[in-house]
C-alpha positions as CSV (number, residue, x, y, z in Angstrom):
1,M,8.7,54.1,26.5
2,P,5.1,52.7,26.8
3,D,3.3,52.2,23.6
4,E,0.4,54.2,25.0
5,A,2.6,57.2,25.3
6,I,3.9,56.9,21.8
7,S,0.3,56.5,20.4
8,C,-0.8,59.5,22.4
9,I,2.1,61.7,21.0
10,R,1.3,60.6,17.5
11,E,-2.3,61.6,17.8
12,Y,-1.2,65.1,18.9
13,M,1.2,65.3,16.0
14,F,-1.6,64.5,13.5
15,D,-3.5,67.6,14.9
16,F,-0.5,69.7,13.8
17,D,-0.9,68.7,10.1
18,I,2.4,66.8,10.0
19,C,2.9,64.1,7.4
20,K,3.2,60.4,8.4
21,C,6.8,60.2,7.5
22,C,7.7,63.0,9.9
23,I,5.7,61.4,12.6
24,I,7.5,58.1,12.2
25,R,11.0,59.6,12.0
26,L,10.3,61.7,15.2
27,T,8.6,59.0,17.2
28,N,10.5,55.9,16.1
29,G,14.2,56.8,15.9
30,R,15.2,53.2,15.5
31,C,13.1,52.5,12.4
32,Q,14.8,51.2,9.3
33,Q,14.7,52.4,5.8
34,I,12.2,49.8,4.8
35,D,9.8,51.0,7.6
36,L,9.9,54.6,6.4
37,L,9.4,53.5,2.8
38,N,6.3,51.5,3.7
39,V,4.9,54.6,5.4
40,F,5.8,56.8,2.4
41,H,4.0,54.6,0.0
42,S,0.9,54.3,2.2
43,Q,0.4,58.1,2.7
44,A,-1.8,60.0,0.3
45,Y,-2.3,63.8,0.5
46,P,-4.0,66.3,-1.7
47,D,-1.8,68.5,-3.8
48,E,-2.3,71.5,-1.7
49,F,-1.2,69.8,1.5
50,I,2.3,70.7,2.7
51,C,3.8,69.3,5.9
52,K,4.6,71.9,8.5
53,L,8.0,70.3,9.3
54,C,9.5,68.9,6.2
55,F,7.9,71.3,3.7
56,G,7.1,68.5,1.3
57,L,10.5,66.8,1.3
58,L,9.1,63.5,2.6
59,H,5.7,63.4,0.8
60,N,5.5,65.7,-2.2
61,P,6.2,63.9,-5.5
62,Y,8.0,66.9,-7.0
63,L,10.6,66.7,-4.2
64,C,11.0,63.0,-3.5
65,D,9.5,60.9,-6.3
66,I,9.4,60.5,-10.1
67,P,6.2,60.7,-12.3
68,R,6.1,56.9,-13.0
69,N,8.0,53.7,-12.5
70,L,10.9,52.9,-14.8
71,N,10.6,50.3,-17.5
72,E,13.5,48.0,-16.8
73,S,13.5,46.6,-20.3
74,Q,14.2,50.1,-21.7
75,N,17.9,51.0,-22.0
76,E,17.1,54.7,-22.0
77,V,15.0,56.6,-19.5
78,E,12.2,58.4,-21.3
79,F,10.6,61.4,-19.7
80,T,9.2,64.6,-21.1
81,N,11.1,67.9,-20.9
82,E,8.2,69.2,-18.8
83,E,8.8,66.4,-16.3
84,F,12.5,67.0,-16.1
85,D,11.7,70.6,-15.2
86,K,9.2,69.7,-12.5
87,Y,10.7,66.8,-10.6
88,I,13.9,67.3,-8.6
89,L,15.0,63.7,-8.9
90,L,14.8,63.9,-12.7
91,Y,16.6,67.2,-12.6
92,L,19.5,65.6,-10.6
93,Y,19.6,62.8,-13.0
94,K,19.8,65.2,-16.0
95,E,22.6,67.3,-14.5
96,L,24.7,64.3,-13.5
97,N,24.0,62.4,-16.7
98,G,24.9,65.5,-18.7
99,S,28.3,65.8,-17.0
100,H,31.4,63.9,-18.1
101,Y,32.0,62.1,-14.8
102,Q,32.5,58.3,-14.7
103,Y,31.3,56.6,-11.5
104,T,30.2,53.3,-10.1
105,A,28.4,54.7,-7.0
106,Y,27.2,58.1,-5.8
107,Q,26.8,59.9,-2.5
108,L,24.3,62.5,-1.4
109,R,25.1,65.4,0.9
110,V,22.0,67.3,1.8
111,T,21.5,70.6,3.6
112,E,17.9,70.9,4.7
113,P,16.2,74.3,5.2
114,I,17.4,75.7,8.5
115,N,13.9,76.6,9.7
116,I,13.1,72.9,10.0
117,M,15.3,72.9,13.1
118,L,13.2,75.9,14.4
119,R,9.9,74.3,13.7
120,E,11.0,71.0,15.3
121,Q,11.8,73.0,18.5
122,F,8.4,74.6,18.4
123,L,6.8,71.1,18.1
124,W,8.8,69.6,21.0
125,D,8.0,72.6,23.1
126,E,4.3,72.4,22.4
127,L,4.2,68.7,23.2
128,I,6.0,69.3,26.5
129,C,3.3,71.9,27.3
130,M,0.8,69.1,26.8
131,S,2.6,66.6,29.0
132,T,1.4,65.5,32.4
133,N,4.3,67.3,34.1
134,H,3.4,70.6,32.7
135,V,-0.4,70.4,33.3
136,N,0.0,69.3,36.9
137,N,2.7,71.8,37.8
138,N,1.2,74.8,36.0
139,S,-1.0,76.5,38.6
140,N,-2.1,79.1,36.1
141,S,-3.7,76.5,33.8
142,S,-7.4,76.9,33.5
143,T,-9.7,74.1,34.5
144,I,-10.8,73.6,30.9
145,E,-7.1,73.1,29.8
146,K,-6.6,70.5,32.5
147,L,-9.7,68.7,31.5
148,N,-8.6,68.6,27.9
149,N,-5.3,67.1,28.9
150,L,-6.7,64.4,31.2
151,Q,-6.1,61.8,28.4
152,T,-2.4,62.7,28.1
153,K,-0.3,59.7,28.8
154,F,3.2,61.0,28.2
155,T,5.7,62.9,30.3
156,K,8.4,65.4,29.6
157,D,11.0,62.7,29.8
158,D,9.2,60.8,27.1
159,I,9.4,63.8,24.8
160,N,13.1,64.3,25.5
161,A,13.8,60.6,24.9
162,L,12.1,60.8,21.5
163,R,13.9,64.0,20.6
164,S,17.3,62.4,21.3
165,Y,16.6,59.5,18.8
166,A,14.7,61.5,16.1
167,I,15.8,60.9,12.5
168,P,16.8,64.1,10.6
169,V,14.8,65.1,7.6
170,K,17.8,64.9,5.3
171,T,18.4,61.2,6.3
172,A,14.8,60.4,5.8
173,W,14.8,62.1,2.4
174,K,17.9,60.0,1.3
175,W,16.0,56.8,2.4
176,I,13.0,57.7,0.3
177,V,14.8,58.8,-2.9
178,D,17.4,56.1,-2.8
179,G,15.5,53.5,-4.8
180,K,14.2,56.0,-7.4
181,L,17.4,57.9,-8.0
182,S,19.6,54.7,-8.0
183,S,17.3,53.2,-10.6
184,L,17.7,56.3,-12.8
185,L,21.5,56.4,-12.4
186,K,21.9,52.6,-12.4
187,V,24.4,52.7,-9.6
188,P,24.0,52.3,-5.8
189,L,23.9,55.1,-3.2
190,I,26.6,55.1,-0.6
191,Y,25.6,56.5,2.8
192,S,28.9,56.5,4.5
193,L,32.5,56.1,3.3
194,R,33.4,54.5,6.6
195,D,31.1,51.6,6.2
196,D,32.9,48.7,4.6
197,T,29.7,46.9,3.8
198,E,28.5,49.8,1.7
199,L,31.8,50.1,-0.1
200,K,31.5,46.6,-1.3
201,L,28.5,47.8,-3.4
202,I,30.9,49.7,-5.6
203,K,31.3,47.7,-8.8
204,T,34.7,46.5,-9.8
205,N,36.1,47.7,-13.1
206,E,35.2,46.1,-16.3
207,L,38.7,46.0,-17.7
208,N,40.2,43.5,-15.1
209,I,42.9,46.0,-14.4
210,N,44.5,45.7,-10.9
211,N,44.4,49.1,-9.2
212,S,44.7,47.9,-5.7
213,N,46.9,50.8,-4.8
214,C,44.0,53.2,-5.5
215,D,41.4,54.1,-2.9
216,Q,38.2,52.3,-3.4
217,E,36.2,55.4,-2.7
218,S,37.7,57.1,-5.8
219,N,34.9,55.6,-7.9
220,I,32.2,57.6,-6.1
221,I,30.6,60.8,-7.3
222,C,29.2,63.2,-4.8
223,L,26.1,65.5,-5.1
224,T,25.8,68.3,-2.6
225,I,22.3,69.7,-2.5
226,E,21.1,72.7,-0.5
227,F,17.4,73.2,0.2
228,S,15.7,76.4,1.3
229,N,12.2,77.6,2.0
230,F,10.3,80.9,1.6
231,L,9.3,80.9,5.3
232,I,12.8,81.1,6.8
233,Q,12.6,84.8,7.6
234,L,9.1,84.5,9.1
235,D,10.1,81.5,11.3
236,Y,13.3,83.2,12.3
237,D,11.5,86.3,13.6
238,E,9.0,84.1,15.5
239,F,11.9,82.1,17.0
240,L,13.7,85.2,18.3
241,S,10.4,86.4,19.8
242,Y,10.0,83.0,21.4
243,L,13.5,83.1,22.9
244,E,13.2,86.6,24.3
245,H,10.6,85.3,26.8
246,S,13.1,82.8,28.3
247,P,14.4,83.5,31.8
248,L,17.5,81.4,31.3
249,N,20.8,83.3,31.3
250,S,22.3,80.7,28.9
251,I,19.7,81.6,26.3
252,R,20.2,85.3,26.8
253,S,23.9,85.0,26.3
254,W,23.2,83.0,23.1
255,L,21.1,85.8,21.8
256,I,23.9,88.2,22.4
257,R,26.3,86.0,20.5
258,L,23.8,85.6,17.7
259,K,23.6,89.4,17.2
260,S,27.4,89.7,17.0
261,V,27.8,86.9,14.4
262,K,29.4,87.9,11.1
263,I,29.0,85.7,8.1
264,P,32.6,84.9,6.9
265,R,33.5,85.5,3.3
266,K,34.5,82.4,1.4
267,R,38.0,82.6,0.1
268,S,38.7,80.8,-3.1
269,K,42.0,78.8,-3.2
270,F,44.4,79.5,-6.1
271,H,44.8,76.5,-8.3
272,Y,46.8,76.0,-11.5
273,G,44.0,74.0,-13.0
274,K,40.5,75.1,-13.7
275,E,38.0,75.8,-10.9
276,L,35.9,73.0,-9.4
277,T,32.9,72.1,-11.3
278,T,30.0,73.8,-9.5
279,K,26.5,73.7,-10.7
280,T,25.3,76.8,-9.0
281,F,22.2,78.4,-10.4
282,S,22.1,82.1,-11.2
283,S,20.9,84.2,-8.4
284,Q,17.7,86.1,-9.1
285,T,15.3,88.1,-7.0
286,L,11.9,86.6,-6.3
287,N,9.1,89.0,-5.5
288,Y,7.6,87.3,-2.5
289,D,5.2,88.7,0.1
290,K,5.5,86.8,3.4
291,N,2.0,87.8,4.3
292,S,0.8,85.9,1.3
293,L,1.9,82.4,2.1
294,I,0.0,80.4,-0.5
295,I,2.6,79.0,-3.0
296,N,2.0,76.9,-6.1
297,P,3.6,73.5,-5.6
298,S,5.2,73.9,-9.0
299,S,7.4,76.7,-7.6
300,V,9.7,74.0,-6.3
301,I,11.3,74.1,-9.7
302,N,12.3,77.8,-9.3
303,I,15.5,76.6,-7.8
304,G,18.4,78.9,-7.3
305,Y,16.3,81.9,-6.3
306,T,17.4,83.9,-3.3
307,L,15.0,85.6,-1.0
308,P,15.4,89.4,-0.6
309,N,16.5,90.8,2.7
310,L,17.1,87.3,4.2
311,L,18.7,87.5,7.6
312,H,21.5,85.0,7.7
313,F,22.3,83.3,11.0
314,S,24.7,80.5,12.0
315,R,23.5,76.9,11.8
316,G,26.3,76.0,14.2
317,L,25.0,78.5,16.8
318,L,21.5,77.1,16.5
319,T,22.9,73.6,17.0
320,E,24.4,74.8,20.3
321,L,21.2,76.3,21.4
322,I,18.8,73.4,20.9
323,P,20.1,71.3,23.9
324,L,19.6,74.4,26.1
325,L,15.9,74.4,25.3
326,K,15.1,70.8,26.4
327,D,14.2,72.0,29.9
328,N,12.6,75.2,28.8
329,S,8.9,75.2,27.9
330,L,7.7,78.6,26.7
331,Q,4.3,77.5,25.2
332,S,4.7,79.2,21.8
333,N,1.7,77.5,19.9
334,Y,3.3,78.7,16.7
335,L,2.7,75.6,14.7
336,K,-1.0,75.6,15.6
337,K,-1.3,79.1,14.3
338,I,-0.1,78.3,10.8
339,S,-2.3,76.0,8.7
340,S,-0.9,73.6,6.1
341,S,-2.3,75.7,3.3
342,N,0.0,78.6,4.4
343,C,3.2,76.6,4.0
344,S,5.5,76.6,1.0
345,L,7.4,73.8,-0.6
346,A,11.2,73.5,-0.1
347,F,13.3,74.1,-3.2
348,I,16.9,73.7,-4.2
349,T,19.2,76.7,-3.9
350,S,22.4,75.0,-5.2
351,L,23.8,71.8,-6.6
352,K,27.4,70.8,-6.7
353,I,28.9,67.8,-8.4
354,F,32.4,66.6,-7.4
355,R,34.5,63.7,-6.3
356,S,34.3,62.5,-2.7
357,I,38.1,62.0,-2.4
358,P,41.1,62.9,-4.5
359,L,43.2,60.6,-6.7
360,Y,46.9,60.4,-6.2
361,L,49.6,60.0,-8.8
362,A,53.2,59.4,-7.6
363,G,56.5,59.5,-9.4
364,R,60.0,61.0,-9.4
365,Y,61.2,64.0,-11.4
366,V,64.7,64.7,-12.6
367,K,65.5,68.4,-13.0
368,L,68.3,69.4,-15.4
369,S,67.9,73.1,-15.6
370,R,69.4,75.8,-13.3
371,R,66.7,78.3,-14.2
372,L,63.6,76.4,-13.2
373,P,61.8,76.7,-9.8
374,Q,59.9,73.9,-8.4
375,S,56.6,75.9,-8.1
376,P,55.6,79.0,-10.0
377,W,57.8,81.9,-9.0
378,I,55.5,84.9,-8.7
379,I,56.3,87.9,-6.5
380,G,53.3,90.2,-6.2
381,S,51.8,89.9,-9.6
382,Q,55.0,89.5,-11.6
383,R,56.3,86.2,-12.8
384,K,60.0,85.8,-12.5
385,L,60.5,82.8,-14.8
386,D,58.4,81.4,-17.6
387,S,57.7,78.0,-16.1
388,S,58.3,75.6,-13.2
389,V,58.6,71.9,-12.5
390,E,55.0,71.8,-11.3
391,E,53.6,73.4,-14.4
392,L,55.6,71.4,-16.9
393,I,54.3,68.2,-15.3
394,T,50.8,69.0,-14.3
395,Q,49.7,71.0,-17.4
396,L,50.0,67.9,-19.5
397,I,48.8,65.3,-17.0
398,L,45.8,67.2,-15.7
399,P,43.8,67.4,-18.9
400,R,43.8,63.6,-19.2
401,F,41.6,63.5,-16.1
402,G,39.0,65.9,-17.4
403,A,38.5,69.5,-18.2
404,N,37.4,70.3,-14.6
405,S,40.0,68.5,-12.7
406,Q,42.3,70.3,-10.2
407,S,45.8,69.4,-9.0
408,C,48.0,69.9,-6.0
409,F,51.7,69.2,-6.5
410,I,53.4,67.7,-3.4
411,T,57.1,66.8,-3.2
412,A,59.5,65.2,-0.8
413,G,61.4,68.5,-0.1
414,R,62.4,71.1,-2.6
415,E,65.5,72.5,-4.2
416,D,66.4,76.1,-5.1
417,V,65.8,77.4,-8.5
418,D,69.5,77.2,-9.5
419,V,69.9,73.6,-8.1
420,R,69.7,70.6,-10.4
421,C,68.1,67.3,-9.2
422,L,69.8,64.3,-10.6
423,G,70.0,60.5,-10.0
424,L,66.7,58.8,-9.6
425,G,65.1,62.1,-9.0
426,R,62.9,63.6,-6.3
427,P,59.7,61.8,-5.2
428,F,56.5,63.7,-5.9
429,A,52.7,63.2,-5.8
430,I,50.0,64.9,-7.7
431,E,46.7,65.2,-5.8
432,I,44.0,65.2,-8.5
433,S,40.5,66.3,-7.4
434,N,37.3,66.5,-9.3
435,Y,38.6,64.1,-11.9
436,E,36.2,62.6,-14.5
437,L,38.1,59.5,-15.4
438,L,37.6,56.3,-13.4
439,P,40.8,54.8,-11.9
440,S,39.9,51.5,-13.5
441,K,40.6,53.1,-16.9
442,I,44.2,53.7,-15.9
443,T,46.9,51.2,-17.0
444,Q,50.7,50.8,-17.1
445,Q,51.2,48.5,-20.1
446,W,52.7,50.8,-22.8
447,S,55.9,49.6,-24.5
448,V,58.5,51.8,-26.3
449,N,57.9,49.6,-29.3
450,D,54.3,50.9,-29.5
451,K,53.6,54.1,-31.5
452,L,54.1,57.1,-29.4
453,A,50.7,58.8,-29.3
454,V,50.7,62.5,-28.5
455,E,47.0,62.5,-27.6
456,C,45.3,59.7,-25.6
457,N,42.1,58.3,-26.9
458,E,39.3,58.9,-24.5
459,N,37.7,55.5,-25.3
460,E,40.8,53.6,-24.2
461,P,42.4,53.2,-20.8
462,L,44.9,56.0,-19.9
463,D,48.4,54.5,-19.9
464,L,50.6,56.3,-17.3
465,L,53.9,55.0,-18.9
466,K,52.8,56.6,-22.2
467,L,51.7,59.7,-20.5
468,A,55.1,60.0,-18.7
469,S,56.9,59.6,-22.0
470,F,54.7,62.3,-23.6
471,V,55.6,64.7,-20.7
472,N,59.3,64.0,-21.1
473,S,59.1,64.8,-24.9
474,T,57.6,68.2,-24.3
475,T,59.8,69.7,-21.5
476,Q,62.7,70.7,-23.8
477,G,65.0,68.6,-21.7
478,R,64.5,70.6,-18.5
479,V,62.5,68.0,-16.6
480,F,62.0,64.2,-16.9
481,I,59.6,62.1,-14.9
482,R,59.7,58.4,-14.1
483,D,57.9,55.7,-12.1
484,L,54.5,57.4,-12.7
485,Q,51.8,55.3,-10.9
486,L,48.6,55.4,-8.9
487,V,49.0,55.3,-5.1
488,S,46.6,55.4,-2.2
489,S,46.2,58.5,-0.1
490,K,47.7,56.8,2.9
491,S,50.8,55.8,1.0
492,A,51.3,59.4,-0.3
493,T,50.7,60.9,3.1
494,A,53.0,58.5,5.0
495,A,55.8,58.8,2.4
496,L,55.9,62.5,1.8
497,K,54.8,63.9,5.2
498,L,55.9,61.4,7.8
499,G,59.2,60.7,6.0
500,E,59.9,64.4,5.4
501,M,62.5,64.7,8.2
502,H,63.6,61.1,8.5
503,K,65.3,60.6,5.1
504,A,68.8,61.4,4.0
505,K,69.9,63.4,1.0
506,C,73.0,63.5,-1.1
507,Y,74.5,66.6,-2.7
508,R,77.3,67.4,-5.1
509,A,78.7,71.0,-5.3
510,V,81.4,72.9,-7.0
511,C,83.2,75.0,-4.4
512,W,85.7,77.8,-4.5
513,C,88.6,78.3,-2.1
514,P,90.4,81.6,-2.9
515,H,94.0,82.3,-2.2
516,G,95.5,79.1,-3.4
517,G,92.7,76.6,-3.1
518,I,92.5,73.4,-1.0
519,K,95.7,72.3,0.6
520,T,96.7,69.2,2.6
521,E,97.0,71.4,5.7
522,L,93.3,72.4,5.5
523,L,92.2,68.7,5.2
524,M,94.3,67.9,8.3
525,K,92.3,70.5,10.2
526,M,89.1,68.8,9.1
527,L,90.5,65.4,10.2
528,Q,91.5,66.8,13.6
529,Y,88.1,68.4,14.1
530,T,86.1,65.3,13.3
531,T,88.4,63.1,15.3
532,L,88.0,65.2,18.4
533,L,84.3,65.6,17.8
534,N,83.7,61.8,17.6
535,R,86.2,61.1,20.4
536,T,88.0,58.4,18.6
537,N,91.5,57.8,17.3
538,E,90.3,55.7,14.4
539,N,91.2,58.3,11.8
540,L,94.7,59.0,13.2
541,D,96.0,55.9,11.4
542,H,95.1,57.5,8.1
543,V,97.0,60.8,8.6
544,N,99.8,59.7,6.4
545,I,97.5,58.9,3.4
546,I,95.7,62.3,3.4
547,H,97.0,64.2,0.5
548,W,95.7,66.8,-1.9
549,P,94.8,66.2,-4.6
550,P,93.6,62.8,-3.6
551,N,95.2,59.7,-5.1
552,K,93.3,57.7,-7.6
553,T,92.7,53.9,-7.2
554,D,92.4,51.2,-9.8
555,S,88.6,51.0,-9.4
556,M,88.0,54.8,-9.5
557,K,88.6,57.4,-12.2
558,Y,89.2,60.1,-9.6
559,G,90.3,60.1,-6.0
560,K,88.1,60.9,-2.9
561,I,88.8,61.8,0.7
562,Y,86.0,61.2,3.2
563,F,85.3,62.8,6.6
564,G,82.5,62.6,9.1
565,P,80.1,62.3,10.8
566,L,79.6,65.9,11.9
567,D,76.8,67.6,13.9
568,I,76.0,71.2,13.1
569,N,73.7,73.9,14.4
570,Q,72.1,76.2,11.8
571,L,70.1,79.3,12.4
572,T,67.6,80.2,9.7
573,P,69.7,81.4,6.8
574,I,69.5,85.1,6.0
575,R,68.3,84.4,2.4
576,V,65.1,82.7,3.6
577,L,64.6,84.6,6.9
578,H,61.8,86.7,5.3
579,R,59.6,83.6,4.9
580,R,60.9,81.1,7.5
581,P,60.8,81.4,11.4
582,L,64.0,82.1,13.2
583,L,65.0,78.7,14.6
584,N,68.1,76.9,15.6
585,R,68.2,73.6,13.6
586,K,70.4,70.7,14.6
587,R,71.4,68.6,11.7
588,T,73.8,65.6,11.1
589,I,76.3,65.5,8.3
590,Y,76.9,61.8,7.7
591,H,79.9,62.2,5.5
592,L,81.8,64.8,3.5
593,C,83.7,63.7,0.3
594,F,86.4,66.0,-1.2
595,M,87.4,65.5,-4.9
596,S,89.7,67.3,-7.2
597,Y,88.0,69.6,-9.7
598,V,90.6,69.0,-12.4
599,E,90.6,65.2,-12.2
600,T,86.9,65.0,-12.0
601,I,85.9,67.0,-15.1
602,K,88.4,65.0,-17.1
603,T,86.1,62.0,-16.8
604,N,83.5,62.2,-19.6
605,I,80.5,61.8,-17.2
606,F,77.3,63.5,-18.1
607,E,76.7,64.8,-14.6
608,F,80.0,66.7,-14.6
609,D,79.7,68.4,-17.9
610,D,77.8,71.3,-16.3
611,F,80.8,72.0,-14.0
612,K,83.3,72.6,-16.8
613,S,82.2,76.2,-17.4
614,W,83.4,77.3,-14.0
615,S,87.1,76.9,-15.0
616,K,86.6,79.9,-17.3
617,L,85.7,82.2,-14.4
618,Y,87.9,80.8,-11.6
619,P,91.4,79.3,-11.5
620,E,91.1,75.5,-11.7
621,D,93.5,75.0,-8.7
622,E,91.1,77.0,-6.5
623,L,88.1,74.9,-7.3
624,F,87.1,71.6,-5.7
625,I,84.1,69.3,-5.8
626,L,82.3,68.4,-2.6
627,E,79.9,65.5,-2.1
628,I,77.7,65.5,1.1
629,R,75.3,63.0,2.6
630,C,73.3,64.7,5.3
631,E,70.1,64.8,7.2
632,A,67.0,66.2,5.5
633,G,66.5,69.8,6.1
634,T,70.2,70.8,6.0
635,Y,71.0,74.1,4.3
636,V,74.0,72.9,2.2
637,K,75.1,76.3,0.9
638,E,75.3,77.7,4.5
639,L,77.2,74.6,5.5
640,V,80.0,75.6,3.1
641,H,80.4,79.3,3.6
642,G,79.0,79.7,7.1
643,D,76.3,82.3,6.5
644,L,78.2,85.0,8.5
645,G,78.6,82.6,11.4
646,R,75.0,81.5,11.6
647,C,76.1,77.9,10.8
648,N,78.3,76.4,13.4
649,P,80.5,74.7,12.5
650,S,80.9,75.3,8.8
651,L,83.6,74.2,6.3
652,A,84.8,77.8,6.2
653,S,85.1,78.0,10.0
654,I,86.9,74.7,10.2
655,F,89.4,75.6,7.5
656,G,89.8,79.1,8.8
657,C,89.5,80.6,5.3
658,Q,86.9,81.9,2.9
659,L,84.8,79.3,1.0
660,D,81.9,79.7,-1.4
661,I,79.6,77.4,-3.3
662,L,79.3,78.0,-7.0
663,A,76.9,75.2,-8.2
664,L,74.9,72.6,-6.3
665,D,73.2,69.4,-7.4
666,V,70.9,67.0,-5.6
667,I,72.2,63.6,-6.5
668,G,70.1,61.4,-4.3
669,V,66.9,61.5,-2.1
670,E,67.1,58.4,0.0
671,L,63.3,57.7,0.1
672,D,62.2,54.3,-1.1
673,W,59.0,55.5,-2.6
674,P,57.3,55.2,-5.0
675,T,57.9,51.7,-6.4
676,R,60.5,51.5,-9.1
677,L,59.0,50.7,-12.5
678,K,60.6,49.4,-15.6
679,D,60.2,52.5,-17.7
680,P,60.4,51.7,-21.4
681,I,62.7,54.7,-22.1
682,L,64.5,55.8,-19.0
683,N,65.6,52.2,-18.1
């Protein structure tokens, strides 16, 4: 674009009482932060001046500056209470410094007043009306108007080109406040989490602890700021009147959509921790007459006020509309009608302080109780059992990351309430959001020889091994956790989500076969079925050695008989049909292992002690123990009894007799995640 055209456009913008920063961001979309800062420091306006576009965000000291430069030799920032209540940057510093968050960088997410978009559209439209295209093509223009525009040296295409590269007010505001706010907080501002160069600005931890498994962005604190303005209703009414004169059908259809928009109600998610820390100021009513537009600049500190009878409309719909207006010049002259003295400063309506990304803890849990669900068992408003695996673990871990932290418990599958989880346990991850503790303050150096501290000292690094030991000491033997460690979000997602249906699981069950129990003839049926299914004669050589009960070998305390593999089809079980879709699931049983109940419980192995009580309810010769290695997602209980024919084949259908499962244990989840640790107690 010719320099003469840009200079001409800037001269017209000065006539609209627009600040220099707005002129630069609108006419030089490729300018850098340093260029805008030079303009900001060069501009000087009287206190009563308010830019018609940015409402003071880019020039008023209360909105984008501090009362004086900091003395770098001072360790503490010294400002008066009156200054903290007048300057927004000082207010942000006070709120963040008063919180308990630890951070090495910060991020700003700004929502500018929505009427800035409206006023920018008015400005572009009025500039298009001054362009040479409009003056030459408008036959209704008076001779005086044409003479006044003879010096115009820009076209409609020039205006549209500037519009496409214009810098938003919120971006320009971040550029201006960056240096001041960063010097107050003594940490850098991160503009984008996707920029590797900016992420290098995050300071490394001071404890020289290697937390490479943790996301680097977890050290960032985020401030979400919403600005508003007293003139939104007035600008909105004028904008609707402006659109109603448009002959375009696309704009008319947009108006119809706008009138039918309903503001959705925000639904709060249920969390087992406390709610997110949200610094939202109490809503009050401000008596404000839109016909009296002179506002004291100090009113910017009246943050949190809501305007009465404010008509809400969708920012997304407005974003869709703006491109439709590029070729539509309606000659509003709205900005010329309003003087700078009749504008009001922008003000904050809400401030939220939270973490940019969550933190992930991973581990494995061993569940020893048959009356403990994985997650809280609540039907309606009634709790069925007093606790859950999730609550026993998170209620002790979560407070270590701050009073306002939240958690989401994620596991590699789940077991029923009456099913134990043994062996190495089931992998799990805890997604911790809004945490106050820095990941650099987390270690794994505790030794069992150290004193077991019930409470962790806030001034020392949090040791996950000690924390896991503390959790294990408070669960009354129902749940134990191990391998507790920090992991990255990518690691947790890949392991728990992508590997959800690609891992194998191992189960052990006590089964009941009435009317005489398992016989050799029944096992022969299983052998014949699996032989025909796999189309091989490999198992026929072992017909003579199949015998019930199985014979023991020198290396085994009890005998085992193996069969498999076996492919099955399972319809959604009746017991879960009320909460799961009706689907036909194809699953693979890698092997089945039959063991004698009598011989097995004679071995004094801890895992079999729970099975001994069943001999008091059923004849021992009718009981047997079954071990299964199968594909993830297999319904093991239905595999045994058949679920009224919904599982085909099942052990009951192959044997041709009734079978039932009395007790079930998960003895292995074959997922090599997270990394095995040398636990000072469990190992």
